[in-house]
N, C-alpha and C positions, 0 to 999 in steps of 0.2 A: 617713248619706247627705246630701250637700249639693248643692242644685240652685239654679239661677237662678230668680227669681220667675216669669219669663215662659216657662220651660220646662215643657212638659206631661210629667209623670212618670207612668209606668205600670208595672204588673207583672201577671203572670198565671200560672196553674197549672191543672192538670187534677186535680180531686179526686173526681169522681163524686158522692159525697155528703159533706156536712160543713157547716161554718159559717164565714162570713167576717164580721168586724166592723170598724167604724171608730170612731175617737174624735174625729172632727171635723177639717175642713180649716182651716188657719190658719197661725200662726207661733208655735208653742209655744217658750218659752225653752229653750235647749239643755240646761240643767241638769234640766229637768222632763221631757224627752222620754222617757228610759228608764221613768219611772213611768207615763207614758201608754201606752207600748207594753206594759208588764207588765200594766196594767189591761185592755187589749184582749185579751191572751192569756188572762187569767183568765176573761173573759167568753166568748171563743170556746170554751174548754174546757168551760165550763158548758153551753153549747148542744150541744156534741158529745156530752157525757154523756147528754143527753136523747135524741139520735139513737141512740146505742149501746144504749140501753135500749128501743129500739123506738118512741120518740116521733116525732111528726110534725115537719116543718119549721116549722110554725106554733108548736108548743110550744118548739122550739129557739130561734127568734129572740126569743120572749118571754123565755125564761130568760136569754139573753145580754144583752138590753136591760135587764133588771132589775138584773143585776150592775153594768152601767155606770151606771145611774141612781143606784145607791147609792154610787158613788165620787165624792167631792167635787171631784176634779181635772177632771171633765168638766162640760159645760154642759147638764145634764139632771138631773131629780130633785133630790137634795141637791147644792147647789153651783151650781145654775142661776143665770144672770145676772139682774140686777134691772132692772125697768122704771123709768121716770122718777119713780115714786112709791115706789121702793125695795121693790117687791113682786116675788115670783116668779109668773110665769104660764107654764104649761107647754103645749107643743104635742106631740102624739104620734099615731102611726098604726101600724097593723099590717094586713097583707094576705096572703091565701093564694092560690096560683095555680091550684088545681083548679077552684074554682067562682067565683073572683074576689070572694070575700067580703072586706070591709074594714071597719075601725072606727077612729074617730079622735076626739080631743078637741083643743080649741084655746083659748088664753087662759084655761086652767083653773088657778085658784089652789089651792095648799095640799095637794097629794098627793105622797106619797113616791115612788110608782111609777106614773106616768101611763100607762105601757104596759099595766098591768093593767086600767085603766079602758077603754083603747082595745080590748083583747081582749074585754071584756064587751060593748062596743058591737057588735063584730063578731058575737059569739055571739047577741046579742039580735036583730039583723037588721032591726029596724024602720027605723032610720036608719043613716047612715054616719058622720056627724060632728056632735058636740055642742060648743057654745061656752059658755065662762065659767060663769055661774050654772046654765045648763041642764046642763052637763057635771057640775058639782058635784051637782046634784039627781039626775042619773042614777046617778052613782057611789054616792051614799048609798042609793038605792033598791035597789042590788045588794049592799049590805053593806060598802062601802069608805068609811071615814070620813077626812076630811082631818086633817092633823096641824097642830100649832101652827106658824104661819108661820116663826117664828124658828128652828125646827129644820131648815129647808131652806136657811137663809142662812149663808154662810160669810164669813170675813174677807176672803178673796180676792175674792169677789163684791162686797162692799162697797167694797173698795179700787178695783176696776175701775170701779165706778159713779162714785166720786169723781174718778177720773182723767178719765173721760169728761166729767163736769160741768165740770171745770177746763179742758177743751179740750186735754188732753195726749195724747188718743188720736186716731189718724187718722180713725176712724169708730166708729159704734156697733155694728158687726158683731162678734159674739163667736164665735170658734171653739169647738170642743168639743161640738158636736152629736154624738149617738151613733146608731149604726145597726147592723143585723145583717141578713144574708141567708143563706139555707140551702136545701139540697136534701136530701131524705131518700131512703131506700133504695127508695121507690116512685116516685121521679122527681118528686115534688111539691115546689114551691118556695114560699118565703114571705119577706117582708121586714118589718122594723120600724124605725122612726125616732123619736127623742125628743129634745127640745131645750127650752132656756129662751129661745131666740130671740136678740134683739139687746140689748146693753147700752143702757140709757136709752130703750128703746122706749116709744112711747105705749101707754097702757093699752088692751088689746083688739087690739093688732096681732097678726096671724097670719102666720107664715112659710110656707115650702114644705113643712116636714116632715110635717104632718098631711094634706096635700093629695094625694089619689090622682092619680098621673100627673105630679106635680111632684117632691116629695121622696121619695115611696114608691110602689112598684108591684111587683106579682107576677102572673105568668101562666105556667102550665106550658108553654104554647106558645112562650114567649119566654125568660123567666128572672125573676130577682128583682133589684130595684134599690133602693139607699138612697143618697140624696144628702146633701151637706153643703156649706155655704158661704154666699154672700150670698143670703139667702132671696128677696128681691124679684126678683133676676135669675133664679134657678132657677124661680120661679113664672111669670115672664113667658115663659120659654123652654120650659116644660113638659118639663124635662130627662128625667125618668124615663120618660115616655111616648115620647119620641123614641127613647131607647135601646131600649125594649121593641119598638117597631115595627121597628127595624133587626134586632134579634135574631130576631124572628119571621120576617123575610125571609131568614134564613140567614147573616147576617154574624156574625163571631166576636166574642166578648165583649171581648177585649183591644183589637181594632181599633176597635170602636164606642165603648168607654169613653173612649179617648184622643181620638177624633175629636169626640165631643160635648162633652167638657170644653174642647177647643180652640175649638170653635164657640161655646160659651157665652162664652168670653173675647173672641173676635174680633168676635162680632156685637153684644153689648151690654155688654162689659167686665166680665162677671161672673166672679169667682174662686170656685173651689170644688173639690170632689172627689166621687167616686162609687165605690161598690163594686157589683159585679155577680156574680151566680151564674147562669150560662147554663143553658138547658134541657139541654145536652149534658154537664153536669157540670163545665164549665170555670168558673174564677173569674177576675176581673180587677178592677183598681183603677186609678184615674187621678186626678191632682190638678194644679192650676195654682197652688198655694200652696207655701210653704216646707215645711210639714209636713202630714201626715195620718196620725195613728197608726192602726195596723191590726193584725189578727192573724187567722189562720185555723187551724182544727183539723179533722182528719178521722181516719179509721181508719189512714191511712198516715203521719201525722205532724202537725207544727204549725210555725208560723212567726209572728213578730211583727216590727214595725218602725215607722218613722215617716218 
């Protein structure tokens, strides 16, 4: 599919229960797009297997996110982009819609699957968000150890940083943030988002992905949302919360997703995308970028694209 950059592209379907994932809004080179779509489909199917075995929406989005974090073509986990010091710093969050429990980590170095640490934060329940050294300390206290930093760094990530330093990139924004939303057979929804953030970012920078109401949100009375794109813009706009508020008021997921991605672009010039699983079992996606790889899987079938 080819679309103009300024066109808001959307899609929707009715699943009831299932999993919808994204592999980041941006401009993936044409030759790499099939691999991104295939990776998303693998992740969606992993989450759907969890649901088929009676697992929760929360378990499903975690499973899908883990698959995507392990794929070096995306900007999360292994292969995440590098900051100005050539380091990987992860942001991730996970949230469930029944009791609005959430957990997140930000500017956290050195972990293969940040979404697993975010899930432990949610389950612990004392706090919602841990940063940098505090996130590392919390993870270790729960039995998850960091890996050697070089194991997370890919040649593509190093090349992207060098291109940015040489001024050959338009900006430091990196596509490839990953996310998942799901609805289980009990009508509960959940969302998860994970990212390496921006190429060449300053140490300690935090984007929208781990922030409840910005890049990630879930509420059974509304739906589940995972955003991707220019993090500072999504943060300022409060994208996920705006979408949830409209869903809660009875508007349709497809209408709201396209309208809010359009408003993000028009109001503050922010480009990005979003996936939504509505409380009624509908799914929707929208983007204002050239690509946003995605896939969904349910009892009735599966689909992927970009």
